[in-house]
Phi, psi and omega in degrees: 000131181260117186291342184264343183302327184297338179283354186246099184307317182297321182289334177279329185272342182234137181274076183227158166259100183275107181239047177225039178290342172295335177276309172197141178278158170283163186249131178288159181301327180299322178286321180295320180290326180296321177294313178300319180297322179297313183289335181278333190237328192234008189292114173195168180277116181295154177069358189255326191250154178261005181264165191296316182301316177296321178292328176293317180296319176299316181298314181298318181294312183285335174300324182288325178298316180296321181295318181292318177304317178290323184296323180252007177061046171290146180289325181229142182294330182285359175277355179260114179250131175275138176225186179267348176179174180299325180302311181297317180303316183289323177294322178300314178299313183302313184282316186277328175260309183302310185299322182276343187245346177274140175232173180306134177075000168292162181234138169252134183240125172229174179262159177293349182274356190296143166298147181308332182297332180253020184229303188297316176303326179285331170302313182294316183293318181293322178293320181289335183250358180078013177271183185237140177257120180243165184229143166265131182256160182265159178266190183284359173260011183059038180229155172270119183283161178298327181293320178298318177300310186288330177287324187269335179271110185242181176296340178276347184285122179253331182222130171244127177244127185217133170282134179292315177231127179296131180283354177252317186263337184076002180295132176267113183282152181278072187288334173302311177296315181297316180297312184297316182290320180299314181295325176299329182265001176089013184261158173260154184238133176250121180253125173268104184263017188300323183264357181255316188295337172293341191245339187212152180291133181237129181239103186292329180288318180294322176293324190067031178291139179280319173223148176215134183232151170201162180255134178298323189290349176270358179228045170084357182269171181293159172297151178083021178237132175213168182224138168240121169260137173213147177301137186304322183292329176285314181298323182296328180278345186278145173276151179298154178266315178247144182244147177148206184302140170079353173252013187257144168262292177227142174240127173245177183302322184243350185225152175221142166251150189252152177294156179290175176297150358272353187302330184308328183254014182237074181281140176079178180288131183271171178281074191297315179297328175295318178297318177301316178298321178296321177296322176292325178294319177299318175302318179296314179295319181289333177292322178284314181094139179297328179300316181289319179300314181291327177296316178297309185294322182297314181297317184288313181293328176294319176298318177296320177298316182298309183291324180286331179296334181288341184272101188287353178270359180261146163253126177257137179248085180202150180293144175292343182276101184298326181291343184251024187228132179261203190268035181240132176228114174263144184202161171223144162279125186302123175087005182235135181293137180304328178297321178294319180294318180296324180293319177297314178301317176301326180295340177249019173081026179248122184258108175233160176266144173229146180138202182265356176058035179056039180216055182298319178299324176297314180303311180301320178296324177283350179078027182227168179262320186196170177217167163269148178225127169255125180233130192254155174219173189294346179273357176281165184225169175296330177297327177294319178295318179299322179294322177298313180297317177300317180291326174295317177300320178296318183295317182293320179297326179291323190255353191297326181290343181263349184290129174272121182285000000 
């Protein structure tokens, strides 16, 4: 029995094994009520009004910024920029930092594991600036070796973009080594923490990350909430990505000056209720504690690895090193399309994702088109794993006579 499952209305109301938290997590009642509470008591446009209700909305919005700064140990609260997701945060960095700082023959280095959000913007920026896009590749253990890091980060490397945890493989990358080595070579590092921050404590000062991004909806918060952390000295030098209301200081007919951080990067009315929900999600995570979250997940994912490894008709795409693996397991039934497998699993109440997981270059590197992916969170149980195994056995029985050996 999972003591936290009762906090999630959808999981209580539907008889399913929800194994797609890597796409988005379910929301606890505490987050849902925080959003309701904002609309019932504080709904107004922050930063806009001189009346009490607007000031209350501003206080609630800005309190969450302070909370996030403390949560990831940022040095300054104005280093926290709100966006609608990690994708927007990464695009902001690419346009506002990349466009102004990359020159001909400079190099941008990312890993083959990157989500399209941390790949496609760099294709555009390198083409626009005449710089070059390079890749770190994985070994047969689905990991980036120290040798690969040291060989690929060179004196020409100006920007390194790296996912902390792969959304396909669950591999936990050695970002400490990457950041240290990149800084030694004079490059800045952008960390995509979308798949890591729901599961592990992140300290941006300890990491010395130059930029770090994540999506709120993958860590119990509402959809449409994201965060960009950047070192203050870098953010201050960057030009805004989006223009409009609330990021303005003065506008003249031909010229405009911009507001100081963090407003400079938050154009227009923000997803205020989403930010309030993100604050409540952080409270919820901190009340449980990362130690407890990791204890639950480690036992469950270890059990899943063990049980799935017994199915000889499965191909598993995961590192053999359990200590270097988070709560994502990608797999295929040999000879059966992942969409068909996911449909059969759905018929028995098991929710997994199938497809290329917005990581087509990785799929191509692995020599496959797509996978099924089960992604776990602390509200899952061993019973969910058992349902997954049962559904996979059913899928195999249905398709085995059609499988070409």
